[in-house]
N, CA, C and O atoms as a GROMACS GRO file, in nm:
protein
  336
    1PHE      N    1   0.068  -0.122  -0.011
    1PHE     CA    2   0.017  -0.007  -0.007
    1PHE      C    3   0.101   0.128  -0.009
    1PHE      O    4   0.191   0.150   0.072
    2PRO      N    5   0.064   0.212  -0.106
    2PRO     CA    6   0.138   0.337  -0.089
    2PRO      C    7   0.125   0.413   0.056
    2PRO      O    8   0.025   0.407   0.126
    3GLY      N    9   0.227   0.475   0.083
    3GLY     CA   10   0.239   0.540   0.219
    3GLY      C   11   0.227   0.461   0.350
    3GLY      O   12   0.196   0.513   0.457
    4ALA      N   13   0.256   0.321   0.330
    4ALA     CA   14   0.281   0.224   0.444
    4ALA      C   15   0.391   0.271   0.522
    4ALA      O   16   0.485   0.325   0.463
    5ASP      N   17   0.391   0.256   0.666
    5ASP     CA   18   0.496   0.293   0.746
    5ASP      C   19   0.636   0.248   0.708
    5ASP      O   20   0.734   0.323   0.705
    6ASN      N   21   0.638   0.115   0.680
    6ASN     CA   22   0.766   0.043   0.658
    6ASN      C   23   0.793   0.019   0.510
    6ASN      O   24   0.864  -0.075   0.473
    7LEU      N   25   0.735   0.106   0.424
    7LEU     CA   26   0.754   0.067   0.274
    7LEU      C   27   0.889   0.084   0.233
    7LEU      O   28   0.939  -0.007   0.167
    8ALA      N   29   0.955   0.181   0.260
    8ALA     CA   30   1.099   0.206   0.218
    8ALA      C   31   1.192   0.090   0.254
    8ALA      O   32   1.280   0.050   0.178
    9LYS      N   33   1.167   0.042   0.369
    9LYS     CA   34   1.241  -0.072   0.431
    9LYS      C   35   1.208  -0.192   0.357
    9LYS      O   36   1.299  -0.266   0.319
   10ALA      N   37   1.073  -0.220   0.329
   10ALA     CA   38   1.004  -0.334   0.259
   10ALA      C   39   1.068  -0.351   0.112
   10ALA      O   40   1.092  -0.463   0.067
   11LEU      N   41   1.095  -0.224   0.035
   11LEU     CA   42   1.132  -0.226  -0.088
   11LEU      C   43   1.283  -0.231  -0.103
   11LEU      O   44   1.332  -0.240  -0.215
   12SER      N   45   1.350  -0.226  -0.006
   12SER     CA   46   1.528  -0.215  -0.008
   12SER      C   47   1.565  -0.362  -0.036
   12SER      O   48   1.489  -0.456  -0.013
   13HIS      N   49   1.685  -0.373  -0.085
   13HIS     CA   50   1.755  -0.485  -0.127
   13HIS      C   51   1.792  -0.567  -0.020
   13HIS      O   52   1.803  -0.689  -0.029
   14ASN      N   53   1.813  -0.497   0.088
   14ASN     CA   54   1.859  -0.585   0.210
   14ASN      C   55   1.730  -0.602   0.319
   14ASN      O   56   1.752  -0.617   0.439
   15ALA      N   57   1.627  -0.599   0.277
   15ALA     CA   58   1.517  -0.611   0.362
   15ALA      C   59   1.502  -0.732   0.436
   15ALA      O   60   1.549  -0.828   0.375
   16PRO      N   61   1.451  -0.761   0.553
   16PRO     CA   62   1.420  -0.885   0.616
   16PRO      C   63   1.311  -0.949   0.523
   16PRO      O   64   1.254  -0.889   0.432
   17ALA      N   65   1.289  -1.083   0.558
   17ALA     CA   66   1.186  -1.164   0.479
   17ALA      C   67   1.042  -1.103   0.497
   17ALA      O   68   0.963  -1.086   0.405
   18LEU      N   69   1.019  -1.073   0.629
   18LEU     CA   70   0.884  -1.019   0.672
   18LEU      C   71   0.902  -0.888   0.736
   18LEU      O   72   1.008  -0.851   0.786
   19LEU      N   73   0.793  -0.817   0.732
   19LEU     CA   74   0.781  -0.655   0.792
   19LEU      C   75   0.644  -0.641   0.845
   19LEU      O   76   0.552  -0.693   0.783
   20PRO      N   77   0.620  -0.570   0.961
   20PRO     CA   78   0.496  -0.524   0.986
   20PRO      C   79   0.466  -0.421   0.917
   20PRO      O   80   0.557  -0.343   0.891
   21MET      N   81   0.337  -0.394   0.872
   21MET     CA   82   0.305  -0.294   0.784
   21MET      C   83   0.171  -0.222   0.846
   21MET      O   84   0.082  -0.296   0.888
   22SER      N   85   0.158  -0.095   0.852
   22SER     CA   86   0.044  -0.019   0.852
   22SER      C   87   0.023   0.090   0.753
   22SER      O   88   0.111   0.172   0.725
   23ALA      N   89  -0.100   0.088   0.698
   23ALA     CA   90  -0.115   0.185   0.592
   23ALA      C   91  -0.268   0.223   0.605
   23ALA      O   92  -0.351   0.138   0.639
   24GLU      N   93  -0.299   0.342   0.579
   24GLU     CA   94  -0.445   0.391   0.573
   24GLU      C   95  -0.536   0.315   0.490
   24GLU      O   96  -0.652   0.295   0.526
   25GLY      N   97  -0.482   0.264   0.364
   25GLY     CA   98  -0.557   0.210   0.270
   25GLY      C   99  -0.572   0.056   0.318
   25GLY      O  100  -0.667  -0.014   0.285
   26ALA      N  101  -0.483   0.020   0.387
   26ALA     CA  102  -0.501  -0.136   0.432
   26ALA      C  103  -0.600  -0.181   0.523
   26ALA      O  104  -0.627  -0.299   0.542
   27GLY      N  105  -0.661  -0.068   0.588
   27GLY     CA  106  -0.754  -0.103   0.698
   27GLY      C  107  -0.717  -0.153   0.821
   27GLY      O  108  -0.781  -0.114   0.919
   28GLU      N  109  -0.622  -0.236   0.836
   28GLU     CA  110  -0.560  -0.293   0.945
   28GLU      C  111  -0.416  -0.319   0.936
   28GLU      O  112  -0.360  -0.326   0.827
   29PRO      N  113  -0.349  -0.335   1.058
   29PRO     CA  114  -0.211  -0.359   1.040
   29PRO      C  115  -0.175  -0.511   0.982
   29PRO      O  116  -0.258  -0.601   0.995
   30ARG      N  117  -0.081  -0.528   0.933
   30ARG     CA  118  -0.048  -0.679   0.862
   30ARG      C  119   0.104  -0.715   0.869
   30ARG      O  120   0.190  -0.633   0.902
   31ILE      N  121   0.122  -0.817   0.842
   31ILE     CA  122   0.248  -0.866   0.819
   31ILE      C  123   0.265  -0.887   0.656
   31ILE      O  124   0.173  -0.939   0.592
   32THR      N  125   0.378  -0.847   0.597
   32THR     CA  126   0.392  -0.867   0.452
   32THR      C  127   0.520  -0.910   0.418
   32THR      O  128   0.615  -0.873   0.487
   33LEU      N  129   0.537  -0.990   0.308
   33LEU     CA  130   0.657  -1.044   0.256
   33LEU      C  131   0.701  -0.920   0.192
   33LEU      O  132   0.621  -0.844   0.138
   34THR      N  133   0.851  -0.896   0.199
   34THR     CA  134   0.927  -0.784   0.121
   34THR      C  135   0.946  -0.809  -0.013
   34THR      O  136   0.940  -0.923  -0.060
   35ALA      N  137   0.970  -0.706  -0.079
   35ALA     CA  138   1.004  -0.728  -0.229
   35ALA      C  139   1.127  -0.809  -0.260
   35ALA      O  140   1.141  -0.863  -0.369
   36ARG      N  141   1.214  -0.817  -0.165
   36ARG     CA  142   1.357  -0.907  -0.183
   36ARG      C  143   1.304  -1.048  -0.191
   36ARG      O  144   1.348  -1.121  -0.280
   37VAL      N  145   1.207  -1.096  -0.101
   37VAL     CA  146   1.167  -1.228  -0.098
   37VAL      C  147   1.073  -1.267  -0.220
   37VAL      O  148   1.085  -1.376  -0.274
   38ILE      N  149   0.987  -1.182  -0.258
   38ILE     CA  150   0.900  -1.185  -0.360
   38ILE      C  151   0.964  -1.206  -0.491
   38ILE      O  152   0.923  -1.290  -0.571
   39ASN      N  153   1.079  -1.118  -0.515
   39ASN     CA  154   1.144  -1.108  -0.626
   39ASN      C  155   1.238  -1.257  -0.638
   39ASN      O  156   1.276  -1.296  -0.748
   40SER      N  157   1.264  -1.321  -0.529
   40SER     CA  158   1.350  -1.422  -0.540
   40SER      C  159   1.265  -1.550  -0.552
   40SER      O  160   1.320  -1.658  -0.532
   41ALA      N  161   1.139  -1.544  -0.584
   41ALA     CA  162   1.048  -1.668  -0.597
   41ALA      C  163   1.098  -1.726  -0.729
   41ALA      O  164   1.159  -1.661  -0.814
   42LEU      N  165   1.067  -1.849  -0.736
   42LEU     CA  166   1.070  -1.907  -0.866
   42LEU      C  167   0.979  -1.891  -0.957
   42LEU      O  168   1.002  -1.919  -1.074
   43SER      N  169   0.863  -1.843  -0.917
   43SER     CA  170   0.736  -1.814  -1.001
   43SER      C  171   0.663  -1.702  -0.936
   43SER      O  172   0.641  -1.710  -0.815
   44LYS      N  173   0.621  -1.594  -1.007
   44LYS     CA  174   0.553  -1.505  -0.935
   44LYS      C  175   0.406  -1.486  -1.000
   44LYS      O  176   0.398  -1.485  -1.123
   45HIS      N  177   0.299  -1.471  -0.925
   45HIS     CA  178   0.160  -1.454  -0.978
   45HIS      C  179   0.086  -1.353  -0.901
   45HIS      O  180   0.091  -1.352  -0.778
   46LEU      N  181   0.017  -1.265  -0.971
   46LEU     CA  182  -0.080  -1.182  -0.915
   46LEU      C  183  -0.200  -1.184  -0.960
   46LEU      O  184  -0.226  -1.166  -1.079
   47VAL      N  185  -0.287  -1.207  -0.870
   47VAL     CA  186  -0.450  -1.234  -0.884
   47VAL      C  187  -0.525  -1.099  -0.853
   47VAL      O  188  -0.536  -1.053  -0.740
   48ILE      N  189  -0.577  -1.039  -0.972
   48ILE     CA  190  -0.656  -0.922  -0.936
   48ILE      C  191  -0.784  -0.961  -0.997
   48ILE      O  192  -0.799  -1.031  -1.097
   49LYS      N  193  -0.898  -0.893  -0.909
   49LYS     CA  194  -1.031  -0.898  -0.942
   49LYS      C  195  -1.102  -0.774  -0.956
   49LYS      O  196  -1.105  -0.695  -0.862
   50GLY      N  197  -1.162  -0.748  -1.067
   50GLY     CA  198  -1.256  -0.625  -1.085
   50GLY      C  199  -1.187  -0.508  -1.156
   50GLY      O  200  -1.066  -0.510  -1.178
   51ALA      N  201  -1.259  -0.415  -1.188
   51ALA     CA  202  -1.199  -0.317  -1.284
   51ALA      C  203  -1.115  -0.204  -1.196
   51ALA      O  204  -1.023  -0.142  -1.249
   52ALA      N  205  -1.149  -0.181  -1.066
   52ALA     CA  206  -1.077  -0.104  -0.980
   52ALA      C  207  -0.936  -0.147  -0.966
   52ALA      O  208  -0.844  -0.065  -0.973
   53LYS      N  209  -0.913  -0.288  -0.944
   53LYS     CA  210  -0.771  -0.347  -0.922
   53LYS      C  211  -0.721  -0.333  -1.070
   53LYS      O  212  -0.608  -0.287  -1.081
   54ARG      N  213  -0.780  -0.363  -1.175
   54ARG     CA  214  -0.723  -0.373  -1.308
   54ARG      C  215  -0.670  -0.213  -1.326
   54ARG      O  216  -0.559  -0.190  -1.372
   55ALA      N  217  -0.748  -0.122  -1.292
   55ALA     CA  218  -0.712   0.020  -1.306
   55ALA      C  219  -0.584   0.056  -1.218
   55ALA      O  220  -0.490   0.125  -1.259
   56ALA      N  221  -0.595  -0.005  -1.081
   56ALA     CA  222  -0.466   0.032  -1.005
   56ALA      C  223  -0.342  -0.031  -1.060
   56ALA      O  224  -0.237   0.034  -1.055
   57LEU      N  225  -0.343  -0.160  -1.114
   57LEU     CA  226  -0.236  -0.217  -1.198
   57LEU      C  227  -0.178  -0.146  -1.308
   57LEU      O  228  -0.057  -0.133  -1.327
   58ALA      N  229  -0.278  -0.098  -1.386
   58ALA     CA  230  -0.245   0.005  -1.514
   58ALA      C  231  -0.175   0.135  -1.448
   58ALA      O  232  -0.070   0.173  -1.500
   59THR      N  233  -0.220   0.199  -1.350
   59THR     CA  234  -0.146   0.294  -1.280
   59THR      C  235   0.000   0.265  -1.221
   59THR      O  236   0.096   0.341  -1.228
   60ALA      N  237  -0.004   0.148  -1.166
   60ALA     CA  238   0.156   0.103  -1.111
   60ALA      C  239   0.231   0.087  -1.227
   60ALA      O  240   0.344   0.134  -1.224
   61LEU      N  241   0.188   0.023  -1.348
   61LEU     CA  242   0.272   0.004  -1.462
   61LEU      C  243   0.345   0.125  -1.511
   61LEU      O  244   0.460   0.123  -1.554
   62GLU      N  245   0.258   0.242  -1.499
   62GLU     CA  246   0.298   0.372  -1.557
   62GLU      C  247   0.384   0.455  -1.443
   62GLU      O  248   0.457   0.550  -1.472
   63ALA      N  249   0.365   0.408  -1.321
   63ALA     CA  250   0.447   0.484  -1.226
   63ALA      C  251   0.594   0.491  -1.228
   63ALA      O  252   0.662   0.397  -1.270
   64ASP      N  253   0.642   0.600  -1.185
   64ASP     CA  254   0.792   0.631  -1.210
   64ASP      C  255   0.859   0.559  -1.091
   64ASP      O  256   0.975   0.523  -1.109
   65ASP      N  257   0.797   0.531  -0.964
   65ASP     CA  258   0.861   0.500  -0.849
   65ASP      C  259   0.784   0.404  -0.761
   65ASP      O  260   0.666   0.432  -0.738
   66ALA      N  261   0.841   0.286  -0.706
   66ALA     CA  262   0.780   0.195  -0.644
   66ALA      C  263   0.701   0.252  -0.524
   66ALA      O  264   0.597   0.197  -0.488
   67GLN      N  265   0.748   0.360  -0.463
   67GLN     CA  266   0.701   0.425  -0.353
   67GLN      C  267   0.560   0.461  -0.375
   67GLN      O  268   0.478   0.464  -0.282
   68ASP      N  269   0.529   0.490  -0.504
   68ASP     CA  270   0.397   0.551  -0.525
   68ASP      C  271   0.299   0.434  -0.552
   68ASP      O  272   0.180   0.437  -0.522
   69ALA      N  273   0.368   0.320  -0.618
   69ALA     CA  274   0.296   0.209  -0.657
   69ALA      C  275   0.368   0.075  -0.621
   69ALA      O  276   0.414   0.002  -0.709
   70PRO      N  277   0.374   0.046  -0.488
   70PRO     CA  278   0.472  -0.076  -0.437
   70PRO      C  279   0.454  -0.199  -0.511
   70PRO      O  280   0.536  -0.287  -0.484
   71VAL      N  281   0.374  -0.224  -0.589
   71VAL     CA  282   0.343  -0.362  -0.663
   71VAL      C  283   0.452  -0.349  -0.787
   71VAL      O  284   0.495  -0.450  -0.843
   72LYS      N  285   0.487  -0.234  -0.820
   72LYS     CA  286   0.570  -0.208  -0.937
   72LYS      C  287   0.720  -0.281  -0.903
   72LYS      O  288   0.794  -0.329  -0.988
   73ALA      N  289   0.743  -0.279  -0.773
   73ALA     CA  290   0.887  -0.341  -0.744
   73ALA      C  291   0.887  -0.478  -0.761
   73ALA      O  292   0.998  -0.531  -0.761
   74VAL      N  293   0.763  -0.568  -0.780
   74VAL     CA  294   0.761  -0.699  -0.784
   74VAL      C  295   0.712  -0.750  -0.928
   74VAL      O  296   0.700  -0.870  -0.952
   75LEU      N  297   0.686  -0.651  -1.022
   75LEU     CA  298   0.610  -0.690  -1.143
   75LEU      C  299   0.690  -0.746  -1.241
   75LEU      O  300   0.629  -0.802  -1.332
   76LYS      N  301   0.829  -0.746  -1.246
   76LYS     CA  302   0.903  -0.807  -1.340
   76LYS      C  303   0.894  -0.964  -1.344
   76LYS      O  304   0.914  -1.031  -1.242
   77ASP      N  305   0.863  -1.018  -1.460
   77ASP     CA  306   0.861  -1.161  -1.461
   77ASP      C  307   0.739  -1.219  -1.413
   77ASP      O  308   0.720  -1.340  -1.422
   78MET      N  309   0.644  -1.134  -1.356
   78MET     CA  310   0.525  -1.173  -1.300
   78MET      C  311   0.406  -1.212  -1.386
   78MET      O  312   0.375  -1.137  -1.479
   79THR      N  313   0.338  -1.322  -1.362
   79THR     CA  314   0.216  -1.355  -1.434
   79THR      C  315   0.107  -1.290  -1.370
   79THR      O  316   0.093  -1.310  -1.250
   80VAL      N  317   0.016  -1.204  -1.439
   80VAL     CA  318  -0.088  -1.150  -1.392
   80VAL      C  319  -0.229  -1.219  -1.431
   80VAL      O  320  -0.265  -1.230  -1.548
   81HIS      N  321  -0.296  -1.259  -1.335
   81HIS     CA  322  -0.421  -1.333  -1.356
   81HIS      C  323  -0.529  -1.219  -1.313
   81HIS      O  324  -0.525  -1.156  -1.207
   82TRP      N  325  -0.628  -1.204  -1.416
   82TRP     CA  326  -0.730  -1.101  -1.394
   82TRP      C  327  -0.864  -1.171  -1.406
   82TRP      O  328  -0.886  -1.253  -1.495
   83ALA      N  329  -0.949  -1.138  -1.316
   83ALA     CA  330  -1.083  -1.184  -1.322
   83ALA      C  331  -1.188  -1.081  -1.309
   83ALA      O  332  -1.151  -0.981  -1.248
   84GLU      N  333  -1.315  -1.081  -1.352
   84GLU     CA  334  -1.407  -0.986  -1.338
   84GLU      C  335  -1.481  -1.008  -1.224
   84GLU      O  336  -1.571  -0.930  -1.193
   0.00000   0.00000   0.00000
């Protein structure tokens, strides 16, 4: 989520595997896998549902910085599955 409290740390190349995250858009605190761990996966898949998520993905693809659209940090070589 953009604006998350540990976002910069979660996107860094030397991040731990997991970090606690809080963000206004998330609704509640959570534990998240960091970009370093996701990018080291043998296979990456993103499942999105609905027009709003598809629009968010399109915005992320155009973003200049992963701070504005964190998913951009893990999209390389990812298979995206979209459902209505």
